[in-house]
Residue, then its C-alpha position, 0 to 999 in steps of 0.5 A: m697404276c691407276r694414277r699412271h705416274e711411273i712413266v718411261g719413254v723416249v725423247t722425241e723433241v727438245g726445247s732450245n734450252v734443254s741441255k741434259y737430254k737429246v732426241g732418242d734418250r730413254v727417260g723416266m718421270g715419277y709423281c712430280a712434274m714440277t715444283c714451285q722453285e721458290c720455297d726454301s726446299c726448292k732453293g736449297g735443293i732439298d727433296g720435298c717442295t713445301t709450296r706447290r707440286t705439280r703432279c704428272f697426272n690430272d693437274i695444271d701445268v705451268d702453261g695452263t694445260i692439264t697433265r695427262g700422265g702415263f696413259s697418254n701417248l705423248m708428254q712434255a716435261d721440264q728436264r729438271y724432273v726427268v731421269k735417264i734410264p740406264d741401258s741395263l734396265p728394261s723400260d717396263l721394269a724401270a717404271p715402277l722404280l720411279c714411285a715404289g722404288i724411290t719411296v723406299y730407297t729414299p728413307m733407306i739411304r737417309h737413315g743408313m739402312n744400306q749398312p751391311g749387317k744391320r737388321l731391317g723389318v719390312i711390314g707389308l709385302g706389296g708393291v712398295g714392300h717387296m722393293a724394300v726387301k729387294f733393296g735390303k738384300a742388295f745392301g747386304i742387310h738382314v731382312t725380315v718380312f712381317s705379314t698378317s698371313v702365313s700365305k706370303k711366307e714362301e714368296a718372301l723367303g724363296v722368291l724375294g730372298a728375305d732372311a726371315f718371316v714373321v706372322s705379326k698376329d703371333e704375339e709370342a713371336m713378336k715379343a721374342l723380337s724385343n730390341t733386335f731390329d735397327f729399322f722398320i719400314n711400314a709399307a702397309s696401308a692398313e691401320i695396324p698397331l705400331d707398339p709391337y714394332l716399336r718394342a722390337l726396335k733397338p735404342h736409336g732405331v727408326l720406324v719409317l712410315v711409307g704406307a697410306a694408313r689413315e690413322l696409326k696408334f702407339c704408346p709414347v712410352n715405347l719411344f722413350d729409349m730414343k726410338y724414332i717414328t718418321g715418314s717419307s714419300v717418293g724422293g728428289m731427282k738426284l736420289m732417283q737417278k742414283m737409285l736407277d744407276f744402282c738398280g741397273e748395276k746390281g740388277v734390282v728390279p720389281m716383280i711386274e705384270t705387263v699389260d695393254i691399255q685394254y686390260v686396265n679395267k680388269a687390272i684394277e679389279r685384280m688389284m683391288g682383290n690383291d691379285v697382282h705380284y706386285r705391279f701392273v705396267v701398261n705398255i702404251e707404245k704397244s696399246l696406242k699406236p699413232e695413226 
């Protein structure tokens, strides 16, 4: 929310070479506004430019201007980095999918977490973690939420529909889960020990890091049963469009609170105090009426 990089709006003008969109289309843009188009990843159509990613906020665009992000009333974008918003998705509910949603959807698809009957553990129930729960249930897998506090149990089970809840500080409960999970998604930003989760993975299991912790520690022995740790952030445009279409069809949407731009400072204060479930969305159209 602070970086204003989950953006949904309506096309008001297109260039002469634009073929994918027309005036009046409702579209979205995530974190990335442009990539180098020259590295092996870009040329091969692989997600993740290795040379230069232009952010949609506070960065220098190809024409030398500064990208302003979603707090501005107008933006320009390359059609390759824009996605179509399905008619069934309201704009405010679609916006967080362009970052929090794609952040978990990408590794879930890449590592086969969409196979019904598999078992997924979600570590950290916040803006990103709650989307992992929602996608997991939509894919038909068994989802367990792990949190340091029992305070999130009711919401995890009763509101988000998780199948189970575990307090990660309960050592006996964690030990009882040995070799029972196919996957973990760590959406926590805290520096938590990974060993209890690695022990809970089955052989060939995967633990994906999507949180922004500075440092994480684990014992290499806990990987010896061919268990894997990997990381992921956001995703490519083809997968993002696929995710939006899936969400529109299945009704997978984030839990949000929509506010005006005038409320942003208060929203940041609340966010710092963990007082948001689970994303603030700023209504720029309502807040910044053109003169």
